[in-house]
Backbone as XML, in Angstrom:
<?xml version="1.0"?>
<chain id="A" units="angstrom">
  <residue number="1" name="MET">
    <atom name="N" x="-6.687" y="11.766" z="-12.687"/>
    <atom name="CA" x="-6.524" y="11.045" z="-11.430"/>
    <atom name="C" x="-5.139" y="10.399" z="-11.396"/>
  </residue>
  <residue number="2" name="SER">
    <atom name="N" x="-4.412" y="10.607" z="-10.321"/>
    <atom name="CA" x="-3.089" y="10.002" z="-10.210"/>
    <atom name="C" x="-3.220" y="8.548" z="-9.775"/>
  </residue>
  <residue number="3" name="GLU">
    <atom name="N" x="-2.273" y="7.757" z="-10.202"/>
    <atom name="CA" x="-2.298" y="6.331" z="-9.878"/>
    <atom name="C" x="-1.808" y="6.126" z="-8.446"/>
  </residue>
  <residue number="4" name="ASN">
    <atom name="N" x="-2.522" y="5.298" z="-7.698"/>
    <atom name="CA" x="-2.126" y="5.006" z="-6.323"/>
    <atom name="C" x="-0.913" y="4.092" z="-6.323"/>
  </residue>
  <residue number="5" name="GLU">
    <atom name="N" x="-0.113" y="4.196" z="-5.243"/>
    <atom name="CA" x="1.059" y="3.332" z="-5.119"/>
    <atom name="C" x="1.252" y="2.937" z="-3.663"/>
  </residue>
  <residue number="6" name="CYS">
    <atom name="N" x="1.890" y="1.808" z="-3.460"/>
    <atom name="CA" x="2.189" y="1.309" z="-2.124"/>
    <atom name="C" x="3.145" y="2.278" z="-1.428"/>
  </residue>
  <residue number="7" name="PHE">
    <atom name="N" x="2.818" y="2.679" z="-0.211"/>
    <atom name="CA" x="3.681" y="3.620" z="0.498"/>
    <atom name="C" x="4.989" y="2.970" z="0.939"/>
  </residue>
  <residue number="8" name="ASN">
    <atom name="N" x="5.053" y="1.644" z="0.942"/>
    <atom name="CA" x="6.260" y="0.941" z="1.381"/>
    <atom name="C" x="7.228" y="0.669" z="0.225"/>
  </residue>
  <residue number="9" name="CYS">
    <atom name="N" x="6.737" y="0.060" z="-0.869"/>
    <atom name="CA" x="7.633" y="-0.359" z="-1.959"/>
    <atom name="C" x="7.405" y="0.403" z="-3.265"/>
  </residue>
  <residue number="10" name="LYS">
    <atom name="N" x="6.381" y="1.244" z="-3.304"/>
    <atom name="CA" x="6.050" y="2.070" z="-4.474"/>
    <atom name="C" x="5.450" y="1.292" z="-5.645"/>
  </residue>
  <residue number="11" name="ASN">
    <atom name="N" x="5.037" y="0.030" z="-5.441"/>
    <atom name="CA" x="4.318" y="-0.709" z="-6.482"/>
    <atom name="C" x="3.037" y="0.028" z="-6.831"/>
  </residue>
  <residue number="12" name="LYS">
    <atom name="N" x="2.685" y="0.015" z="-8.091"/>
    <atom name="CA" x="1.437" y="0.622" z="-8.550"/>
    <atom name="C" x="0.369" y="-0.460" z="-8.677"/>
  </residue>
  <residue number="13" name="SER">
    <atom name="N" x="-0.867" y="-0.053" z="-8.844"/>
    <atom name="CA" x="-1.968" y="-1.013" z="-8.926"/>
    <atom name="C" x="-1.875" y="-1.893" z="-10.169"/>
  </residue>
  <residue number="14" name="THR">
    <atom name="N" x="-1.069" y="-1.514" z="-11.134"/>
    <atom name="CA" x="-0.852" y="-2.357" z="-12.311"/>
    <atom name="C" x="0.132" y="-3.486" z="-12.016"/>
  </residue>
  <residue number="15" name="GLU">
    <atom name="N" x="0.864" y="-3.392" z="-10.896"/>
    <atom name="CA" x="1.885" y="-4.382" z="-10.537"/>
    <atom name="C" x="1.433" y="-5.326" z="-9.424"/>
  </residue>
  <residue number="16" name="ALA">
    <atom name="N" x="0.562" y="-4.848" z="-8.546"/>
    <atom name="CA" x="0.073" y="-5.657" z="-7.423"/>
    <atom name="C" x="-1.228" y="-5.041" z="-6.921"/>
  </residue>
  <residue number="17" name="ALA">
    <atom name="N" x="-2.067" y="-5.869" z="-6.296"/>
    <atom name="CA" x="-3.314" y="-5.356" z="-5.718"/>
    <atom name="C" x="-2.979" y="-4.431" z="-4.549"/>
  </residue>
  <residue number="18" name="LEU">
    <atom name="N" x="-3.697" y="-3.323" z="-4.453"/>
    <atom name="CA" x="-3.479" y="-2.353" z="-3.383"/>
    <atom name="C" x="-4.672" y="-2.322" z="-2.439"/>
  </residue>
  <residue number="19" name="ILE">
    <atom name="N" x="-4.383" y="-2.111" z="-1.164"/>
    <atom name="CA" x="-5.408" y="-1.998" z="-0.129"/>
    <atom name="C" x="-5.233" y="-0.642" z="0.540"/>
  </residue>
  <residue number="20" name="ARG">
    <atom name="N" x="-6.342" y="0.080" z="0.682"/>
    <atom name="CA" x="-6.288" y="1.394" z="1.324"/>
    <atom name="C" x="-6.240" y="1.224" z="2.832"/>
  </residue>
  <residue number="21" name="CYS">
    <atom name="N" x="-5.425" y="2.029" z="3.501"/>
    <atom name="CA" x="-5.357" y="1.996" z="4.959"/>
    <atom name="C" x="-5.148" y="3.421" z="5.470"/>
  </residue>
  <residue number="22" name="GLU">
    <atom name="N" x="-5.249" y="3.584" z="6.769"/>
    <atom name="CA" x="-5.038" y="4.886" z="7.386"/>
    <atom name="C" x="-3.896" y="4.766" z="8.378"/>
  </residue>
  <residue number="23" name="VAL">
    <atom name="N" x="-2.929" y="5.664" z="8.259"/>
    <atom name="CA" x="-1.762" y="5.681" z="9.137"/>
    <atom name="C" x="-1.631" y="7.088" z="9.701"/>
  </residue>
  <residue number="24" name="ALA">
    <atom name="N" x="-1.729" y="7.206" z="11.020"/>
    <atom name="CA" x="-1.616" y="8.506" z="11.694"/>
    <atom name="C" x="-2.564" y="9.541" z="11.084"/>
  </residue>
  <residue number="25" name="GLY">
    <atom name="N" x="-3.788" y="9.100" z="10.774"/>
    <atom name="CA" x="-4.798" y="9.999" z="10.235"/>
    <atom name="C" x="-4.655" y="10.305" z="8.753"/>
  </residue>
  <residue number="26" name="GLU">
    <atom name="N" x="-3.683" y="9.695" z="8.095"/>
    <atom name="CA" x="-3.431" y="9.921" z="6.679"/>
    <atom name="C" x="-3.796" y="8.688" z="5.868"/>
  </residue>
  <residue number="27" name="GLU">
    <atom name="N" x="-4.502" y="8.880" z="4.755"/>
    <atom name="CA" x="-4.859" y="7.753" z="3.893"/>
    <atom name="C" x="-3.638" y="7.323" z="3.095"/>
  </residue>
  <residue number="28" name="LYS">
    <atom name="N" x="-3.350" y="6.035" z="3.140"/>
    <atom name="CA" x="-2.216" y="5.473" z="2.400"/>
    <atom name="C" x="-2.671" y="4.198" z="1.718"/>
  </residue>
  <residue number="29" name="TRP">
    <atom name="N" x="-1.829" y="3.673" z="0.832"/>
    <atom name="CA" x="-2.086" y="2.429" z="0.121"/>
    <atom name="C" x="-0.942" y="1.475" z="0.393"/>
  </residue>
  <residue number="30" name="VAL">
    <atom name="N" x="-1.270" y="0.192" z="0.577"/>
    <atom name="CA" x="-0.258" y="-0.847" z="0.768"/>
    <atom name="C" x="-0.578" y="-1.988" z="-0.190"/>
  </residue>
  <residue number="31" name="CYS">
    <atom name="N" x="0.457" y="-2.561" z="-0.806"/>
    <atom name="CA" x="0.212" y="-3.674" z="-1.727"/>
    <atom name="C" x="0.164" y="-4.987" z="-0.951"/>
  </residue>
  <residue number="32" name="VAL">
    <atom name="N" x="-0.424" y="-5.996" z="-1.566"/>
    <atom name="CA" x="-0.581" y="-7.291" z="-0.898"/>
    <atom name="C" x="0.764" y="-7.971" z="-0.660"/>
  </residue>
  <residue number="33" name="ARG">
    <atom name="N" x="1.790" y="-7.581" z="-1.370"/>
    <atom name="CA" x="3.129" y="-8.142" z="-1.140"/>
    <atom name="C" x="3.744" y="-7.598" z="0.144"/>
  </residue>
  <residue number="34" name="CYS">
    <atom name="N" x="3.479" y="-6.354" z="0.479"/>
    <atom name="CA" x="4.049" y="-5.728" z="1.681"/>
    <atom name="C" x="3.191" y="-5.953" z="2.920"/>
  </residue>
  <residue number="35" name="LEU">
    <atom name="N" x="1.923" y="-6.249" z="2.743"/>
    <atom name="CA" x="1.005" y="-6.382" z="3.870"/>
    <atom name="C" x="1.478" y="-7.384" z="4.922"/>
  </residue>
  <residue number="36" name="PRO">
    <atom name="N" x="1.905" y="-8.609" z="4.565"/>
    <atom name="CA" x="2.363" y="-9.553" z="5.597"/>
    <atom name="C" x="3.535" y="-9.015" z="6.426"/>
  </residue>
  <residue number="37" name="MET">
    <atom name="N" x="4.479" y="-8.330" z="5.774"/>
    <atom name="CA" x="5.614" y="-7.763" z="6.491"/>
    <atom name="C" x="5.152" y="-6.699" z="7.491"/>
  </residue>
  <residue number="38" name="LEU">
    <atom name="N" x="4.173" y="-5.891" z="7.096"/>
    <atom name="CA" x="3.679" y="-4.850" z="7.990"/>
    <atom name="C" x="2.900" y="-5.445" z="9.161"/>
  </residue>
  <residue number="39" name="ILE">
    <atom name="N" x="2.211" y="-6.557" z="8.930"/>
    <atom name="CA" x="1.448" y="-7.209" z="9.990"/>
    <atom name="C" x="2.371" y="-7.931" z="10.964"/>
  </residue>
  <residue number="40" name="HIS">
    <atom name="N" x="3.334" y="-8.679" z="10.424"/>
    <atom name="CA" x="4.169" y="-9.554" z="11.256"/>
    <atom name="C" x="5.525" y="-8.959" z="11.621"/>
  </residue>
  <residue number="41" name="GLY">
    <atom name="N" x="5.847" y="-7.816" z="11.051"/>
    <atom name="CA" x="7.096" y="-7.144" z="11.389"/>
    <atom name="C" x="8.246" y="-7.621" z="10.708"/>
  </residue>
</chain>
């Protein structure tokens, strides 16, 4: 199994908590550090 990584900053789950999301019908992962930036722009 390959390790998941944040699609924005490439952090792995060993570096930050990851949350699964769907973007344009594609499953992606975002870390909790990038999530606020994606929400608030």
